[in-house]
PDB file of N, CA, C and O in Angstrom:
ATOM      1  N   HIS A   1      36.664  74.483   9.951  1.00  0.00           N
ATOM      2  CA  HIS A   1      37.636  73.068  10.583  1.00  0.00           C
ATOM      3  C   HIS A   1      35.743  71.627  10.059  1.00  0.00           C
ATOM      4  O   HIS A   1      35.723  70.403  10.187  1.00  0.00           O
ATOM      5  N   SER A   2      34.872  72.321   9.667  1.00  0.00           N
ATOM      6  CA  SER A   2      33.901  71.329   9.706  1.00  0.00           C
ATOM      7  C   SER A   2      34.340  70.311   8.618  1.00  0.00           C
ATOM      8  O   SER A   2      34.506  69.107   8.816  1.00  0.00           O
ATOM      9  N   ASP A   3      34.499  70.949   7.470  1.00  0.00           N
ATOM     10  CA  ASP A   3      35.371  70.953   6.442  1.00  0.00           C
ATOM     11  C   ASP A   3      35.841  69.269   7.103  1.00  0.00           C
ATOM     12  O   ASP A   3      35.242  68.221   7.346  1.00  0.00           O
ATOM     13  N   LEU A   4      37.603  69.900   7.222  1.00  0.00           N
ATOM     14  CA  LEU A   4      37.914  68.741   7.550  1.00  0.00           C
ATOM     15  C   LEU A   4      37.998  67.837   8.133  1.00  0.00           C
ATOM     16  O   LEU A   4      38.667  66.804   8.108  1.00  0.00           O
ATOM     17  N   ARG A   5      36.835  68.506   9.033  1.00  0.00           N
ATOM     18  CA  ARG A   5      36.553  66.997   9.738  1.00  0.00           C
ATOM     19  C   ARG A   5      34.966  66.085   9.147  1.00  0.00           C
ATOM     20  O   ARG A   5      34.084  65.435   9.709  1.00  0.00           O
ATOM     21  N   LEU A   6      35.122  66.300   8.418  1.00  0.00           N
ATOM     22  CA  LEU A   6      33.713  65.827   7.467  1.00  0.00           C
ATOM     23  C   LEU A   6      34.940  64.836   7.124  1.00  0.00           C
ATOM     24  O   LEU A   6      35.443  63.857   7.676  1.00  0.00           O
ATOM     25  N   ALA A   7      35.177  65.577   5.934  1.00  0.00           N
ATOM     26  CA  ALA A   7      36.735  64.459   5.826  1.00  0.00           C
ATOM     27  C   ALA A   7      37.848  64.351   6.042  1.00  0.00           C
ATOM     28  O   ALA A   7      38.847  64.458   5.331  1.00  0.00           O
ATOM     29  N   PHE A   8      37.677  64.103   7.185  1.00  0.00           N
ATOM     30  CA  PHE A   8      38.455  63.006   8.126  1.00  0.00           C
ATOM     31  C   PHE A   8      37.827  61.549   8.974  1.00  0.00           C
ATOM     32  O   PHE A   8      38.455  60.642   9.519  1.00  0.00           O
ATOM     33  N   SER A   9      36.261  61.772   8.815  1.00  0.00           N
ATOM     34  CA  SER A   9      34.964  61.353   9.370  1.00  0.00           C
ATOM     35  C   SER A   9      34.810  60.572   8.270  1.00  0.00           C
ATOM     36  O   SER A   9      34.536  59.401   8.532  1.00  0.00           O
ATOM     37  N   TYR A  10      34.905  60.870   7.061  1.00  0.00           N
ATOM     38  CA  TYR A  10      34.557  59.990   5.566  1.00  0.00           C
ATOM     39  C   TYR A  10      35.953  58.684   5.613  1.00  0.00           C
ATOM     40  O   TYR A  10      36.107  57.503   5.924  1.00  0.00           O
ATOM     41  N   LEU A  11      36.926  60.122   4.953  1.00  0.00           N
ATOM     42  CA  LEU A  11      38.871  58.639   5.758  1.00  0.00           C
ATOM     43  C   LEU A  11      38.480  57.134   6.462  1.00  0.00           C
ATOM     44  O   LEU A  11      38.406  55.972   6.063  1.00  0.00           O
ATOM     45  N   ILE A  12      38.280  57.840   7.720  1.00  0.00           N
ATOM     46  CA  ILE A  12      38.227  56.509   9.048  1.00  0.00           C
ATOM     47  C   ILE A  12      37.188  55.966   8.141  1.00  0.00           C
ATOM     48  O   ILE A  12      37.667  55.041   7.485  1.00  0.00           O
ATOM     49  N   SER A  13      36.100  56.167   7.893  1.00  0.00           N
ATOM     50  CA  SER A  13      34.944  55.076   7.422  1.00  0.00           C
ATOM     51  C   SER A  13      35.957  54.351   6.098  1.00  0.00           C
ATOM     52  O   SER A  13      36.510  53.257   5.981  1.00  0.00           O
ATOM     53  N   ILE A  14      35.916  54.888   5.714  1.00  0.00           N
ATOM     54  CA  ILE A  14      36.785  53.905   4.359  1.00  0.00           C
ATOM     55  C   ILE A  14      37.969  53.224   4.443  1.00  0.00           C
ATOM     56  O   ILE A  14      38.253  52.394   3.579  1.00  0.00           O
ATOM     57  N   VAL A  15      38.684  53.452   5.341  1.00  0.00           N
ATOM     58  CA  VAL A  15      39.903  52.931   5.781  1.00  0.00           C
ATOM     59  C   VAL A  15      39.023  51.754   6.590  1.00  0.00           C
ATOM     60  O   VAL A  15      39.209  50.600   6.207  1.00  0.00           O
ATOM     61  N   TYR A  16      38.255  51.935   7.479  1.00  0.00           N
ATOM     62  CA  TYR A  16      36.953  51.004   8.618  1.00  0.00           C
ATOM     63  C   TYR A  16      36.499  49.820   7.521  1.00  0.00           C
ATOM     64  O   TYR A  16      36.808  48.669   7.830  1.00  0.00           O
ATOM     65  N   PHE A  17      35.814  50.021   6.308  1.00  0.00           N
ATOM     66  CA  PHE A  17      35.683  50.004   5.214  1.00  0.00           C
ATOM     67  C   PHE A  17      36.611  48.305   4.623  1.00  0.00           C
ATOM     68  O   PHE A  17      36.474  47.101   4.406  1.00  0.00           O
ATOM     69  N   ILE A  18      37.426  49.314   4.627  1.00  0.00           N
ATOM     70  CA  ILE A  18      38.652  48.395   3.869  1.00  0.00           C
ATOM     71  C   ILE A  18      39.604  47.278   4.834  1.00  0.00           C
ATOM     72  O   ILE A  18      39.873  46.171   4.369  1.00  0.00           O
ATOM     73  N   CYS A  19      40.170  47.770   6.482  1.00  0.00           N
ATOM     74  CA  CYS A  19      40.104  46.794   6.998  1.00  0.00           C
ATOM     75  C   CYS A  19      39.254  45.555   7.477  1.00  0.00           C
ATOM     76  O   CYS A  19      39.782  44.491   7.800  1.00  0.00           O
ATOM     77  N   LEU A  20      37.563  45.836   7.500  1.00  0.00           N
ATOM     78  CA  LEU A  20      37.324  44.833   7.653  1.00  0.00           C
ATOM     79  C   LEU A  20      37.201  43.927   6.943  1.00  0.00           C
ATOM     80  O   LEU A  20      36.146  43.298   7.013  1.00  0.00           O
ATOM     81  N   LYS A  21      37.886  43.654   6.311  1.00  0.00           N
ATOM     82  CA  LYS A  21      38.406  42.412   5.468  1.00  0.00           C
ATOM     83  C   LYS A  21      39.905  41.955   6.072  1.00  0.00           C
ATOM     84  O   LYS A  21      40.271  40.825   5.749  1.00  0.00           O
ATOM     85  N   ARG A  22      40.601  42.574   6.736  1.00  0.00           N
ATOM     86  CA  ARG A  22      42.089  42.094   6.817  1.00  0.00           C
ATOM     87  C   ARG A  22      42.097  42.553   9.093  1.00  0.00           C
ATOM     88  O   ARG A  22      41.586  41.808   9.929  1.00  0.00           O
ATOM     89  N   LEU A  23      42.642  43.568   9.332  1.00  0.00           N
ATOM     90  CA  LEU A  23      42.818  43.606   9.645  1.00  0.00           C
ATOM     91  C   LEU A  23      41.680  44.103  10.401  1.00  0.00           C
ATOM     92  O   LEU A  23      41.421  45.271  10.114  1.00  0.00           O
ATOM     93  N   TYR A  24      40.820  43.517  11.388  1.00  0.00           N
ATOM     94  CA  TYR A  24      39.745  43.580  11.950  1.00  0.00           C
ATOM     95  C   TYR A  24      39.834  44.043  13.067  1.00  0.00           C
ATOM     96  O   TYR A  24      39.460  45.215  13.122  1.00  0.00           O
ATOM     97  N   ALA A  25      40.265  43.502  14.244  1.00  0.00           N
ATOM     98  CA  ALA A  25      41.148  43.996  14.947  1.00  0.00           C
ATOM     99  C   ALA A  25      41.619  44.920  16.238  1.00  0.00           C
ATOM    100  O   ALA A  25      41.641  45.254  17.423  1.00  0.00           O
ATOM    101  N   LEU A  26      42.066  45.025  14.472  1.00  0.00           N
ATOM    102  CA  LEU A  26      43.389  46.217  14.732  1.00  0.00           C
ATOM    103  C   LEU A  26      42.825  47.394  14.378  1.00  0.00           C
ATOM    104  O   LEU A  26      43.173  48.523  14.725  1.00  0.00           O
ATOM    105  N   CYS A  27      41.927  47.069  13.659  1.00  0.00           N
ATOM    106  CA  CYS A  27      41.538  48.806  12.795  1.00  0.00           C
ATOM    107  C   CYS A  27      40.321  48.555  13.222  1.00  0.00           C
ATOM    108  O   CYS A  27      39.721  49.316  12.463  1.00  0.00           O
ATOM    109  N   PHE A  28      39.308  47.950  14.010  1.00  0.00           N
ATOM    110  CA  PHE A  28      38.296  48.478  15.040  1.00  0.00           C
ATOM    111  C   PHE A  28      38.972  49.173  16.360  1.00  0.00           C
ATOM    112  O   PHE A  28      38.254  50.134  16.636  1.00  0.00           O
ATOM    113  N   TYR A  29      39.896  49.096  17.151  1.00  0.00           N
ATOM    114  CA  TYR A  29      40.353  49.389  17.675  1.00  0.00           C
ATOM    115  C   TYR A  29      40.363  51.634  17.444  1.00  0.00           C
ATOM    116  O   TYR A  29      39.775  52.675  17.736  1.00  0.00           O
ATOM    117  N   LEU A  30      41.611  50.991  16.665  1.00  0.00           N
ATOM    118  CA  LEU A  30      42.097  52.486  15.819  1.00  0.00           C
ATOM    119  C   LEU A  30      40.917  53.369  16.208  1.00  0.00           C
ATOM    120  O   LEU A  30      40.832  54.256  17.057  1.00  0.00           O
ATOM    121  N   VAL A  31      39.312  52.470  14.642  1.00  0.00           N
ATOM    122  CA  VAL A  31      38.727  53.572  14.975  1.00  0.00           C
ATOM    123  C   VAL A  31      37.418  53.998  16.024  1.00  0.00           C
ATOM    124  O   VAL A  31      36.715  54.946  16.373  1.00  0.00           O
ATOM    125  N   VAL A  32      37.691  52.391  16.261  1.00  0.00           N
ATOM    126  CA  VAL A  32      36.348  53.461  17.326  1.00  0.00           C
ATOM    127  C   VAL A  32      36.859  53.822  18.790  1.00  0.00           C
ATOM    128  O   VAL A  32      35.966  53.952  19.627  1.00  0.00           O
ATOM    129  N   TYR A  33      38.007  53.980  19.163  1.00  0.00           N
ATOM    130  CA  TYR A  33      39.155  53.801  20.197  1.00  0.00           C
ATOM    131  C   TYR A  33      39.783  54.796  20.040  1.00  0.00           C
ATOM    132  O   TYR A  33      40.437  55.140  21.025  1.00  0.00           O
ATOM    133  N   VAL A  34      39.895  55.852  18.555  1.00  0.00           N
ATOM    134  CA  VAL A  34      40.730  57.354  18.272  1.00  0.00           C
ATOM    135  C   VAL A  34      39.666  57.890  18.220  1.00  0.00           C
ATOM    136  O   VAL A  34      38.791  57.232  17.658  1.00  0.00           O
ATOM    137  N   ASN A  35      39.248  59.366  18.799  1.00  0.00           N
ATOM    138  CA  ASN A  35      38.238  60.124  18.872  1.00  0.00           C
ATOM    139  C   ASN A  35      39.426  60.910  18.479  1.00  0.00           C
ATOM    140  O   ASN A  35      40.608  60.595  18.342  1.00  0.00           O
ATOM    141  N   VAL A  36      38.476  62.553  18.268  1.00  0.00           N
ATOM    142  CA  VAL A  36      38.812  63.281  17.036  1.00  0.00           C
ATOM    143  C   VAL A  36      40.351  63.902  17.873  1.00  0.00           C
ATOM    144  O   VAL A  36      41.524  63.924  17.500  1.00  0.00           O
ATOM    145  N   GLU A  37      39.743  64.310  19.007  1.00  0.00           N
ATOM    146  CA  GLU A  37      41.163  64.973  20.005  1.00  0.00           C
ATOM    147  C   GLU A  37      42.404  64.175  20.285  1.00  0.00           C
ATOM    148  O   GLU A  37      43.340  64.408  21.049  1.00  0.00           O
ATOM    149  N   GLY A  38      42.082  62.797  19.163  1.00  0.00           N
ATOM    150  CA  GLY A  38      43.464  62.367  18.935  1.00  0.00           C
ATOM    151  C   GLY A  38      43.745  61.447  19.902  1.00  0.00           C
ATOM    152  O   GLY A  38      44.581  60.581  19.642  1.00  0.00           O
ATOM    153  N   TYR A  39      42.827  61.479  21.726  1.00  0.00           N
ATOM    154  CA  TYR A  39      43.011  59.722  22.458  1.00  0.00           C
ATOM    155  C   TYR A  39      42.520  58.868  22.219  1.00  0.00           C
ATOM    156  O   TYR A  39      41.435  58.593  21.708  1.00  0.00           O
ATOM    157  N   PHE A  40      43.793  58.052  22.807  1.00  0.00           N
ATOM    158  CA  PHE A  40      43.351  56.681  22.453  1.00  0.00           C
ATOM    159  C   PHE A  40      42.682  56.400  23.634  1.00  0.00           C
ATOM    160  O   PHE A  40      42.900  56.932  24.723  1.00  0.00           O
ATOM    161  N   GLN A  41      41.400  55.069  23.242  1.00  0.00           N
ATOM    162  CA  GLN A  41      40.841  55.177  24.405  1.00  0.00           C
ATOM    163  C   GLN A  41      40.105  53.868  24.420  1.00  0.00           C
ATOM    164  O   GLN A  41      38.925  53.793  24.075  1.00  0.00           O
ATOM    165  N   PRO A  42      41.068  52.460  24.967  1.00  0.00           N
ATOM    166  CA  PRO A  42      41.084  51.524  24.526  1.00  0.00           C
ATOM    167  C   PRO A  42      40.587  50.714  25.765  1.00  0.00           C
ATOM    168  O   PRO A  42      41.202  50.914  26.812  1.00  0.00           O
ATOM    169  N   PRO A  43      39.379  49.676  25.779  1.00  0.00           N
ATOM    170  CA  PRO A  43      38.477  49.781  27.544  1.00  0.00           C
ATOM    171  C   PRO A  43      39.300  49.342  28.851  1.00  0.00           C
ATOM    172  O   PRO A  43      38.828  49.227  29.982  1.00  0.00           O
ATOM    173  N   CYS A  44      41.348  49.001  28.244  1.00  0.00           N
ATOM    174  CA  CYS A  44      41.539  48.469  29.538  1.00  0.00           C
ATOM    175  C   CYS A  44      42.896  49.878  29.808  1.00  0.00           C
ATOM    176  O   CYS A  44      43.089  50.514  30.844  1.00  0.00           O
ATOM    177  N   TRP A  45      43.597  49.991  28.537  1.00  0.00           N
ATOM    178  CA  TRP A  45      44.356  50.844  28.965  1.00  0.00           C
ATOM    179  C   TRP A  45      44.053  51.979  30.303  1.00  0.00           C
ATOM    180  O   TRP A  45      43.975  52.006  31.532  1.00  0.00           O
ATOM    181  N   GLY A  46      43.911  53.207  28.614  1.00  0.00           N
ATOM    182  CA  GLY A  46      44.240  54.294  29.404  1.00  0.00           C
ATOM    183  C   GLY A  46      45.142  55.377  28.937  1.00  0.00           C
ATOM    184  O   GLY A  46      45.147  56.583  29.185  1.00  0.00           O
ATOM    185  N   ILE A  47      45.902  54.632  28.196  1.00  0.00           N
ATOM    186  CA  ILE A  47      46.974  55.610  27.494  1.00  0.00           C
ATOM    187  C   ILE A  47      46.333  56.617  26.580  1.00  0.00           C
ATOM    188  O   ILE A  47      45.118  56.533  26.403  1.00  0.00           O
ATOM    189  N   ASN A  48      47.029  57.567  25.978  1.00  0.00           N
ATOM    190  CA  ASN A  48      46.820  58.356  25.297  1.00  0.00           C
ATOM    191  C   ASN A  48      47.960  58.728  23.776  1.00  0.00           C
ATOM    192  O   ASN A  48      49.054  58.164  23.750  1.00  0.00           O
ATOM    193  N   THR A  49      47.756  59.217  23.181  1.00  0.00           N
ATOM    194  CA  THR A  49      48.941  59.447  22.112  1.00  0.00           C
ATOM    195  C   THR A  49      49.691  60.380  22.932  1.00  0.00           C
ATOM    196  O   THR A  49      50.715  59.922  23.438  1.00  0.00           O
ATOM    197  N   ARG A  50      49.380  61.678  23.190  1.00  0.00           N
ATOM    198  CA  ARG A  50      51.004  62.954  24.689  1.00  0.00           C
ATOM    199  C   ARG A  50      51.466  61.855  24.369  1.00  0.00           C
ATOM    200  O   ARG A  50      52.106  61.651  23.337  1.00  0.00           O
ATOM    201  N   ASN A  51      51.052  60.600  25.656  1.00  0.00           N
ATOM    202  CA  ASN A  51      51.971  60.016  26.646  1.00  0.00           C
ATOM    203  C   ASN A  51      53.273  59.075  25.212  1.00  0.00           C
ATOM    204  O   ASN A  51      54.486  58.893  25.104  1.00  0.00           O
ATOM    205  N   LEU A  52      51.942  58.730  24.369  1.00  0.00           N
ATOM    206  CA  LEU A  52      52.461  57.541  23.942  1.00  0.00           C
ATOM    207  C   LEU A  52      53.974  58.759  23.559  1.00  0.00           C
ATOM    208  O   LEU A  52      55.108  58.284  23.512  1.00  0.00           O
ATOM    209  N   THR A  53      53.770  60.048  23.360  1.00  0.00           N
ATOM    210  CA  THR A  53      54.384  61.160  21.878  1.00  0.00           C
ATOM    211  C   THR A  53      55.750  61.292  23.066  1.00  0.00           C
ATOM    212  O   THR A  53      56.836  61.785  22.760  1.00  0.00           O
ATOM    213  N   SER A  54      55.480  60.844  24.191  1.00  0.00           N
ATOM    214  CA  SER A  54      56.385  61.574  25.553  1.00  0.00           C
ATOM    215  C   SER A  54      57.458  60.087  25.463  1.00  0.00           C
ATOM    216  O   SER A  54      58.657  60.000  25.726  1.00  0.00           O
ATOM    217  N   MET A  55      56.995  59.580  25.237  1.00  0.00           N
ATOM    218  CA  MET A  55      57.955  58.391  26.209  1.00  0.00           C
ATOM    219  C   MET A  55      58.774  57.716  24.688  1.00  0.00           C
ATOM    220  O   MET A  55      59.611  56.826  24.836  1.00  0.00           O
ATOM    221  N   VAL A  56      58.436  58.232  23.291  1.00  0.00           N
ATOM    222  CA  VAL A  56      59.137  58.477  21.726  1.00  0.00           C
ATOM    223  C   VAL A  56      60.273  59.252  22.203  1.00  0.00           C
ATOM    224  O   VAL A  56      61.108  59.678  21.405  1.00  0.00           O
TER     225      VAL A  56
END
């Protein structure tokens, strides 16, 4: 799983680099507040992907 996590972090870094030029706020949120477990951790909200998927 270490290779998968490495590739994931590499992909995130590429996406972050691209988004620095475009949707900075959104991608900053995605890169910084979404961790490996898949939880959204915004500074104010406190929802996670499991709650989002249960809503949908």
